[in-house]
PAVEX-510107 format. One record per residue (C-alpha): y, x, z; residue in one letter. Coordinates in steps of 0.2 Angstrom, whole numbers, plus 5000, padded with zeros to 4 digits. Layout:
N
YXZA...
//
This chain:
489
513349504817M511649574811Y511249754811H511149824793Q509349834787G508749674797Y508549514787T508349404802D508649384821R506849394826H506649574818S508349634825L507749574843F506149664841K506849824834A508049844847I506949814862I505749944855T507050074851S507750084869G509450114863V510650094879C512149994873D511249884860R509849844873L511049784886V511749664873I510049604868L509549574886M510949474889E510649364874D508749354879L509149304897A510349174892Q509049094880I507749094894A508949014907V509648884895E507948834891S507348814909A508948704912L508748604898D506948564903A507548504920G507848654931A509148654943S509148834945F508348974935A508549164934D507749284922V507249484926R507049584910I506349754913E505949914903N505050054913T504350224909H503250314921S502250474921T500950534934V500150714935I498850744947E498050914951M496550954964V496251134968N497051204952G496151074940V497150944932T496250764937R497450654929R498950664916S499650484911M501150404905S501350214905A502750094898H503049934905L504149794895R504249614898G505249474906A504849354922G505849184923V505849074939R506248884938A506748784953F506948604957I507248514974D506348654984G504948684971A504748864963W503848914948A503649074939F503149134922A503049304913Q502949354895T503049524886T503649434870E505449484871L506049374856T507149214856P505549124854E504649204868G506049184880M506249004876R504448964878G504349064895V505948964902G505148794897E503448844904S504248884921A505148724922T503548624918K502548714932L504048674944A504048494940L502148484942A502348554960V503848454965R502948314973P501948434984L503548514992V503848475010A505648535012E507048505000R508448614998F509648684985E509848864978I511648934980D512449094981G513849224975P514049274956T514049454950F514349524934R514049714932A513249864923K512650004933E512150154923F511250304931I511950494929S510750624931V510850804925R508950824918R508250644912P506450634912F506350624893P507250794892D505950894902V504450954893P502850904899M502351084901E503751104913E503150964924K501251024923M501951204929E502951124943F501351034949V500351194947K501551294957Q501451174971I499551164971D499551364971M500651394984Q499651264996A497951354991R498751534993E499551505010F497951525020D496051565016E495651415027R496451295015V494951215008S495751084997N497351044989A497850884981R499550874972T500350724964V501950724954Y502650554948G504150494939E504850324935L506450284924W506850094922S508149984916E508249794923L509349654918Y509549504929V510449344925A510349164933N511148994930S512449024944L513349144932G512649314937T512349454924S511949624930V511149774922Y510549914932I509550094929E508450184941N507650364940S506450404954L505550584955P504150614968R503050764973I501650734985I500550874994S498950825003S497950975010I496350995020T496151155031A494351205037R493651325049E491751295053G491551125056A493351095061N494351005047R496150955048Q497150865035R499050855033A500250775020Y501950805014R503050715001S504850724993V505450574984G507250544979V508450444967K508950564954G508350664938G507050804937F508350914944E508050854962M506250934960M507151104960M507851064978E507051174992E506151035000D505250994984A504951184979Q504151214996T503151044999V501451124997G501751275008E502451155022R500851045020A499651195021A500551255037R500251095047T498551085042A498051265047V499051245063D498051095067L496351195067L497051265084S497551095091S496650995104V496350815105A497550725117V497050635132R497450445132G498650375145G500350325148V501750455142Y503550475139D503550495120V504750585110V504650535092M505150635077D506350575064P504850525053V503750435066L505250355073N505650285055G503850225053V503950125069M505750055065V505150015047H503349935050E503449865067A505249805067F505949805049G504549685042H504949575056A506749565050C506349505033E507049325031A505549245023D504649255040G505949125048W505448975038P503649025039A503649055057H502849225055T504049345064T504249395082V506049395081L506149215075E507149155090D508049325093K509549325081L511149355091G510049405106Q509549575115S508049665107V508349835115G509649935126P511449945121E511350115113W510050055100L510650025083N509550005068I510149985049S509449955032D510550025018D510150035000P511850104995T511450285001L511650424988D510050484980C508950394992A507250334984R507550164991G509350134985S509850004972Y511649934969P511049764965Y509449674970D508149594959W509049434960E510749514954G511549524971T512649654976K512049764990T512849825005R512349915021K511449785033R511649815052I510149745059L510349785077V512149835084K512149885102D510549825106G510849645098I509949585083L511449545071T510749525054E509149495044I508649525026L508849385014H508549324996S509449184988L508049064994E508049115012T509949125013A510148945006S508748875018R509448955033L511248925029G511649105028M512449235016E511249325003S511449515007N510449594992G508749615000A507649534986A506549654978R505049644965A503749774960E504149734942S504549584931Y502749524934A503149484952H504349364961V505749434971P505449424990I506549495005P506149685007R506849835016M507649975006S508150135017N507850085035T508150195050F508750205067M510650265070E510850425077P511450445095G512150565107D510850685112W510550855107D508750865102V508451025114D509250935128E508150775125L506550895126I507150995141E507450825150D505650765146T504750825162R503050755156H502750695139G502350705121L503250755105L502450655092L502750705074C502550615057R501150495052F499450465046N499050275046Y499250125056G499549935057Y500749815062T500749625065N502549555062P502249385069S501649455085M502649615086G501049725089H500849895082F499750055082M500250215072F499350375072Q500350525072A499950675061Q500150795075Y501050815092G501450935106Y501350915125V502950925135I502850995152K504351025162K505451025148G504551135137E503551115122I501651175124G500051145116Q499851065099M498850905099V497950785087R497150625086D498550535096V499150365092S500550255099L500350075101S501149925110G502349775108L503949825097I505149735108L504449815124E504349985116V506249965109L506749915127S506050075134K507150195123I508150295135D508850435123A509250445104V509550615096G511050655086R510050725071D509450625056F508050635043E507450515030L505650515023D505150455007A503750315005G503250164995T503049995005C501749855003G501949685006K501149524997N500349624985G501849704979Q502349904981W504249954981V504950124983P505850155001D506350275014M506250275033S506850385047G508150415059G508450535073P507250595087H507050455100A506150445117R505350295124A504750295142T502950255148E502250215132V500350185129P499550325120V497850325113G496850485112G495150555118M
//
C-alpha cells in the first residue's frame, strides 16, 4: 500500500528515508534490506548481509572561551556483503531506493565471484537467527535540546577549568553527540533494528608555572540522552581536569626501576583493554597475530584474575543489544579464575573456528566491514579494600589514568604512560610523580597480579582498529602487580 500523495514506489522510499519517521522508516529498512539480500543471492552469493544506517552527530569545540568548531553531520547509507566459498566482497551505497539496493547487492556478489579463485581456505557461514526491534528511551533526545543550551554547557565547562587556578594556561573543551538507527538483515533470516544515543564531554587542560608545563585530561561518555550531561561527573569534568594539571606542577619525575605497582581503575582498564582485550579478538586466530593463540582453556594469570567484556551494561558507552551482524549480545567472560575461557567472535571467526558467535562484530559505520571488537572491557572486582591494598604495599607506585601508549597483540608487549602517580613508602602514599610508564609482556604482568580491589570504575573511550573507530569503555578495580618494570628519568 502506497502512502497518500506519492504516485510511485521510488518516490515513497525516498520520501520516508529522508523524513526519519520511526515506524515507517523501520518498515522501509526491512524492505530495502530484503531487496539487497535477494539480489546478492540471485547473483550467486551463498550468504549475504546488509546494514542500513541513519546517523546524526554534533560536535562543539571551545578553546579558552572561543568557539573553534560547531558542526553537525548526517550519515545515511547501506553496506552489503556477499560471501561465496570463503570469499568476501563488500559494497556500499547512499542510494537508498529499491534500484540502488538491488545494484549494490549485485555488485558485491560480482566482486566475491571475482576473488573466489584466490581464496586459500574454503568455509561456510553459519550462525543463529535473530528478529528484534530495540528502541532507546531517553529523557532529553538531542534534537529537543536547543543548540544554545549545548553551547552554554560547553562554555560552563571551559570557564570552570580556566577559573580553577590562575596557572591554567590553556583549556580545550569538546562536546560530542551521536544518535543513530541501524537495521541489519542477512540471508540466514536475521532482521534487527536498533537505536543508539551517545553524548560525551571532554576537557583537556594545560597548567603552566614558569617553564614548567603539565597537561591533564578528563572525559565523561555514556549511553543516554542529553540529560546524562547534567550528572555530577559531566558537570565537574573541567574542574577535575584542571585540578590534576595544577597538581602536576608540583610533581617530580619518577626514577625508573622495578616496582610493585598499584594501578587505578582507569590505567588497569587500559592495560586490560589494549594489551589483553585486543589479543582476545578472534580474527587474530586465523591470522596467527595473537599471543593468546594457543591459550584458550589454559591459564593466563592467577586464580583470582577474572576479565570480562560486557555490551549489556546499562548506560555504558560501549553497550549495544545486537551487534553489526544482528547477533544478540551477552556478557563475555574472557578469563575465569585465571583461565582464558572465551574470545570475541564475528560470524566469520565463529564459523571458521567451529565456535559460537557471541555478538562482538562491530563497524564504525555502514561504510565499514564488521570485525571482532570489544565493548565494555574490564577486570572483575576482587576482595581487597583499596586502603588495605595501599597499606600492604611497602615500596611501590600508585599509577593513575592514562596519557598514551602502544601494544603489540601478536607479541603481547605493551607500554603505557600514566597521567600521574604517587610514591608508596611503607604503606603510605607520598610524593606525586609524573613521566612514568608501565611496560612489559602482558602474560607476565598478569601473572604478577597478587591483589585486586573491590572497587569498580569504567572510563569512556573510542577504540581504533584496522582504521575503524568505535565507542567503548574500559576499567575495573585497583589492582597490584609485583616487580614490574617502570620507565622514568
